[in-house]
N, C-alpha and C positions, 0 to 999 in steps of 0.2 A: 370477452370483456377483459378488463385489467385485473391482473392476478392478485394484487395486494395494495394496501394503503400506501406503502412505501413506493410502490411502482407508480401509483397515481402522482405522488409528489415529484418523483424523478421525471416522469413524462411531461408534467406541466412545467417543471423547471426548464426542461429542454426547449419549451416554447416561451421562456422568459416570464413565466407566471409563478411567483413565489407563493406556494400553497402551504398553509399551516396544517398541522396534524388534524385538527378538528374539521377543517373544510375538506381535506383529503378523505377523511373517514366518511363524511356526508356524500361526497362524490362516489366513492367506492360502493357504499351501500345502495345508493340510488341506481347505479348501473347494474349491480348484481341482484337487487330485489325488483328491478324493472319498475321503479316508481319515479314520478316526476320529482325534481329537486326544486324546492322553493327557497329563493335567496332574498333576504331583506337586508337593508342597510342604508346608510346615508348615500346621497348621490356621489359618484366618483370614487367609490371604494373598490371597484373591480367586479361587480356582479355580472354585468353583461359580458365581460371578458372571459368569465368562466366558460360560458357556452361556446364562444369563439374558439377558445383553446381546446375544449373538448372535441369540437368538430375536427380540428387538426390532428389531435392525438389519436382519435378513433378512426380517422380517415373517412369521415362522413360529410355529406353535404350539410350546409347550415341554412335553415329557413327561419327568418325573423318576422315575428308579428309585433309591430310597434303599437302599443295600446294608446288610446287617446279618448277624451271625453266624446261620447256619441258613437263610439265604435259599435257596430251591430253585427249580426250573424252573417249577413250577405257580404259585408266588407272584409270579414275574416275568413269566410268559407268559400263562396263562389258567387258569381254574378253571370248573367247572360249579356253578351255583347250586343246590346240593342241597336246601336248604329249599324253594325255589320249585318245584323239580321234584316234591318230595314232596307239596306242597299241590296241585299239578296232578293228581297221581295220586289223591289222596284225593277231590278234587272229581269226578273221573271215576267213582270208585267210588260216590259218592253219587248221581250221575246217569248211570248207564251208557248209553252210546250204541252199544255193541257193537263199537267200534273202539278199540284201545289208543292213547293219545295219544303223539305224538312229543315226548319231553322233551329231545332233543338237537338243539335249534335255536338260532338267534341269540338268541332271546328268553331263553334260560336260560344264556347264555354270559357269564361275567364276564371282561372284558378287563383284563389287567394291563398295566403300562407297555410291555413289549416288543411284545406283540401290538397294543396301541393304536398304537404308532409305525408298525409294519408296515402295519396297516390304514389309517392315515391316508395313508401314501404310496401304498398300493394304490388309494385313492380320490381321489388327486390333491390331497391336503392336505399340503403340505410341513411337515416337523417337525424340531425340534431335540430329540434324545434325550440327556438327561443321565443318565449312570450314575455316581452320586455315592458317593464313599468305597468304592471297590471293594475296598480292602484289608480292610474289615470282613467281607466275604463269605468263604466257604470256597473252598478250591482246586477242589472239585468244581463249584462254580458257575462258576468261571473257564472250565473246560473246556466247559461248556454255552454260555457266552457267546461263546466263540471260534467255535463252530459257527454261532450266530446272526449274528455279525458277518461271517461268510464270504459269506452269500448273502441274508440277510434274507428267508428263506422259512420259513413255519410250516405243518406238517402237522397238522391236527386230524382224527383218524380219522372222527369222525361227520359232519364238514362238508366235508372235502377240504383242499386246499393253498391257502394264501394267500401271495402273493409281492408285495413292494413293487415298484411301477413304477420308482421310483428310490430309492436309499438315503437315509435321513435324515442330517442333519448330526449326528454323534455326538461327544459330549464325555465322556470318562471322567476321574474324579478319584481321587486317592489321597493320604492323609496319610502314607503309607509306614510304617505300623505293622508291615507285613510286606512282603516282596518279591512283586511280581507276576511271574508266569511269563513267560519270554522269548517263548514262542509267541504270547501275546496282545499283548505289546509290539510284536512285529514287524508286527502288523496295523495299528499306529497310527503317527502322528507324535508325537514326545515333546517335552515342554517342562517344565522345572523352574521354578516360580514362587518366587522368593526373597523375603525381606523387602525392602521398598522402601528406597531411600536416603532420608535425611532430606529431601532436596529433592523427591523424588517424593512422599513421604508428605505433605509440606506441601501440594502441589498437590491430592492426593486429599482431605485434610481440608478445605481451603478450598472445593473444589467441593461436597463432601457436607454441609458444615455452614455454610450461608450465615449471615452476621451475626457470625461469631466473630472476635475480635480477632486481627490478624496476629501480634502479639507473643506471644499465648497459643499460637497454632498452632506458632510456632517453638520455644517452650519444650516443648510436648508432643512434637514430633517429635524434638528433641534428647534429651529424657528417654527416650523409647521406644527410641531407637537404643542408648543406654547400657545400658538394662535388658536388651536382647536379647543383649548381649555377656556377660551373667552366666549362672550355672548355675541354672536353675529347672526344675521339673518340666514346666511348660507356659509357654513364652515367649509373651508377648502378640503377636497378629497385628494386621493392619490393622483387623479387625473390632473388636478391643478399643480401638484408638486412636480409632476413630470413636465408639464408645460413650462413651469418656472425654471426648472433645471435646464431644459433645452434652450430657453431664452438667455439664461446667464452664460451658458456655454457659447452661444452665438455672440454674446457681448464680450467674450474673452475674460470673464471674471474668474478669479481664483479663490476669493473669499467674499463673504458678505460684508457690506458696509452700509451705513444708514442711507446714503444717497442712492445707491443701487436699489435698495429695498423700496424706497419711495417712488423711484422711476418705473419700477416693474410691478407695482401693486395690482395692475390690471390682469396679471397672470394668476393672481391669488384670489382676488375678490371679484364677484360678478354682479354685485348689487351696489348701486350708488350709495345707499345708506351705509353699507359696510365700509366702503371706501372712505366716506366722510367720517364715520365713527373712528376708524383706525387713524386717519390723518389728524383728527382733532383731539381725540382722547388718548391715543396710544403713542403719541410722538416720542415720548421719553422711552417707551418700551423698545422701540427700534434700536436705540443706542444701547440699552441694556442687553438685548438679545444678541446684537452684533458684537458686543464686547465680551460676551460670556465665553 
């Protein structure tokens, strides 16, 4: 594992992820205590990216379980390939050999993310398991996940029990659209990822958008900091900042001006209500921010 908190910061910086001391500490402890890391924060602040960067830093494979409403154990763990099983049975009917085929073998097993992560570890292939946007899943799935995170063992009645030799590195994320149960949180180390300061965001944009003018980056970061202080349905995250920076670079802009802001609002806001609110109520603010 990584030897120090400073090394975590340095390695993640090598992958263009600017990691503050508190997040680096959480990552360091999660790795060395062998505990899942639970990240909460607004959408677009870089939670998912932590798992992706860790996979590169640790030279591990990345397996992602994208959560959604209605996600159940079979969709997350494993399913049998029923169409393939049926074809096998029909083929045997057409050419009978006198022995019924075994259609519950590895050949017919569809490995979903959780089983794939456990099997990778069981076979000595270290893995980073990303359980993304857990707040989108139902509470019943949380209870199932709690059991999996306890021992990383899966029992498949037809094949037996599969257990990981060592546990994968696990990163869970949540946009906090609902509260996650305490029982699951207690299994994890917790960290809240907030919007970055203008200084940190400046460093992020500069690293991620080579060739962009320094003055434009300062304008962008100052503008976004002010926008996040306002009341919008969906405040823009770092992802939107980077999209906007790349768009302005493509448009050959060197500084912000009111016309450019109005023409590129679609990079910042993703809800019609927010676009309308900004255009109708904040028109003068554009001039103020661009003149600052």
